C-alpha positions as CSV (number, residue, x, y, z in Angstrom):
1,X,-40.2,-6.5,-52.3
2,X,-41.8,-3.0,-52.2
3,X,-45.4,-2.8,-51.2
4,X,-47.4,-0.1,-53.0
5,X,-51.1,-0.1,-53.0
6,X,-53.7,2.7,-53.4
7,X,-55.9,3.4,-50.4
8,X,-59.0,5.6,-50.1
9,X,-60.4,7.5,-47.1
10,X,-63.3,5.7,-45.4
11,X,-66.2,7.1,-43.5
12,X,-67.7,5.1,-40.6
13,X,-71.3,5.6,-39.6
14,X,-73.2,4.9,-36.5
15,X,-75.2,7.8,-34.9
16,X,-72.7,10.3,-36.3
17,X,-70.3,10.2,-39.2
18,X,-66.7,10.1,-38.2
19,X,-64.1,10.8,-40.9
20,X,-60.9,8.7,-41.0
21,X,-58.0,10.9,-42.0
22,X,-55.6,9.1,-44.4
23,X,-52.1,9.1,-42.8
24,X,-49.5,8.1,-45.3
25,X,-46.1,6.6,-44.5
26,X,-44.5,9.9,-45.9
27,X,-46.4,11.8,-43.2
28,X,-44.5,10.1,-40.3
29,X,-41.4,8.4,-41.8
30,X,-37.9,9.4,-40.7
31,X,-36.1,10.9,-43.6
32,X,-32.6,11.2,-42.0
33,X,-31.5,7.6,-42.6
34,X,-28.1,6.2,-41.7
35,X,-26.7,3.6,-44.0
36,X,-23.8,1.2,-43.8
37,X,-22.2,-0.8,-46.6
38,X,-22.3,-4.6,-46.9
39,X,-18.6,-5.0,-46.5
40,X,-18.2,-2.7,-43.6
41,X,-17.1,-4.3,-40.4
42,X,-19.3,-4.8,-37.3
43,X,-16.8,-2.5,-35.5
44,X,-18.3,0.4,-37.5
45,X,-21.8,-0.7,-36.7
46,X,-20.8,-0.8,-33.0
47,X,-19.5,2.8,-33.2
48,X,-22.8,4.0,-34.8
49,X,-25.1,2.1,-32.4
50,X,-23.1,3.3,-29.4
51,X,-23.7,7.0,-30.4
52,X,-27.3,7.0,-31.6
53,X,-30.7,6.3,-30.2
54,X,-32.2,4.3,-33.1
55,X,-31.9,0.5,-33.7
56,X,-31.8,-0.1,-37.5
57,X,-29.1,0.6,-40.1
58,X,-30.0,0.2,-43.8
59,X,-27.4,-1.7,-45.7
60,X,-26.5,-0.6,-49.2
61,X,-24.4,-1.9,-52.0
62,X,-21.7,0.0,-53.9
63,X,-24.5,1.6,-56.0
64,X,-26.4,2.8,-52.9
65,X,-29.2,0.3,-53.5
66,X,-30.8,-1.2,-50.4
67,X,-29.6,-4.8,-49.8
68,X,-30.5,-5.4,-46.2
69,X,-31.1,-4.2,-42.7
70,X,-28.8,-4.5,-39.7
71,X,-30.9,-4.3,-36.6
72,X,-29.3,-3.7,-33.2
73,X,-30.7,-7.1,-32.1
74,X,-29.0,-8.9,-35.0
75,X,-25.8,-7.0,-34.3
76,X,-25.8,-7.9,-30.6
77,X,-26.5,-11.6,-31.3
78,X,-23.4,-11.7,-33.6
79,X,-21.1,-10.4,-30.9
80,X,-19.4,-12.2,-28.1
81,X,-21.1,-11.4,-24.8
82,X,-17.7,-10.8,-23.2
83,X,-16.9,-7.7,-25.3
84,X,-16.4,-4.7,-22.9
85,X,-16.1,-6.9,-19.8
86,X,-13.2,-8.1,-17.7
87,X,-13.5,-11.5,-19.3
88,X,-12.9,-10.1,-22.8
89,X,-10.4,-12.1,-24.8
90,X,-8.8,-11.5,-28.3
91,X,-11.2,-13.9,-29.9
92,X,-14.1,-11.9,-28.4
93,X,-13.0,-8.7,-30.0
94,X,-12.4,-10.5,-33.3
95,X,-16.2,-10.9,-33.7
96,X,-16.2,-7.1,-34.4
97,X,-14.2,-8.0,-37.6
98,X,-17.2,-9.8,-39.2
99,X,-18.7,-8.1,-42.2
100,X,-22.1,-6.5,-42.1
101,X,-23.4,-8.8,-44.9
102,X,-22.7,-11.8,-42.6
103,X,-25.1,-10.6,-40.0
104,X,-27.8,-8.5,-41.7
105,X,-31.3,-9.5,-42.8
106,X,-31.2,-9.9,-46.6
107,X,-33.9,-8.7,-49.0
108,X,-36.0,-6.7,-46.6
109,X,-39.6,-5.8,-47.1
110,X,-40.1,-2.2,-48.1
111,X,-42.9,0.2,-48.5
112,X,-43.7,3.2,-50.7
113,X,-44.2,6.7,-49.1
114,X,-47.7,7.1,-50.4
115,X,-49.0,3.9,-48.7
116,X,-51.3,4.2,-45.7
117,X,-49.8,3.6,-42.2
118,X,-52.4,0.8,-41.7
119,X,-50.6,-1.2,-44.4
120,X,-47.2,-0.5,-42.8
121,X,-48.6,-1.7,-39.4
122,X,-50.0,-4.8,-41.0
123,X,-46.7,-5.6,-42.7
124,X,-44.6,-5.1,-39.5
125,X,-47.0,-7.2,-37.4
126,X,-47.5,-10.0,-39.9
127,X,-43.8,-10.3,-40.6
128,X,-42.6,-9.8,-37.0
129,X,-40.1,-7.0,-38.0
130,X,-39.2,-3.7,-36.4
131,X,-39.1,-1.4,-39.4
132,X,-39.7,-0.9,-43.1
133,X,-37.4,1.0,-45.4
134,X,-39.3,3.5,-47.5
135,X,-38.4,3.4,-51.2
136,X,-39.4,5.6,-54.1
137,X,-38.2,4.6,-57.6
138,X,-35.8,2.1,-55.9
139,X,-34.2,5.0,-53.9
140,X,-34.2,5.1,-50.1
141,X,-36.3,8.1,-49.0
142,X,-36.9,7.1,-45.3
143,X,-37.6,4.5,-42.7
144,X,-40.6,3.8,-40.6
145,X,-40.5,1.8,-37.4
146,X,-43.1,0.2,-35.1
147,X,-42.5,3.1,-32.7
148,X,-43.3,5.7,-35.4
149,X,-46.6,3.9,-36.0
150,X,-47.5,3.7,-32.4
151,X,-46.9,7.4,-31.9
152,X,-49.0,8.2,-35.0
153,X,-51.9,6.1,-33.7
154,X,-51.6,7.6,-30.2
155,X,-51.6,11.2,-31.6
156,X,-54.4,10.6,-34.1
């Protein structure tokens, strides 16, 4: 479900008028998005997560359409806790052979780039999620995370 609503700038008034600058999702979203395919193995996701500082991979189908999100938390919960330890057994490493679609969150909420960041914040908080893929005409154009929103509010 893509959320797309029109918002307008508001002016607050007490003793002085303070203008609220409209900050859109496009203003703060990350546009360099890493994707993974539904049938890729978790071993590929592990390789990606081991080498980057972000925590969400967008999952696409063969036509490059968004089908889900693989969060680092979902990824870790699908693996054996013994991987990479002295207690690791063959059955532990076999968990890396699972397919992404077996672990990912399906049908993620999305948002349009023109939406206000207040709407993005509300969606993330109300749905207890860590990010929103940003879609325009059903194409992935970015991603916005709770951290991006926090930075935007802090810097505003």
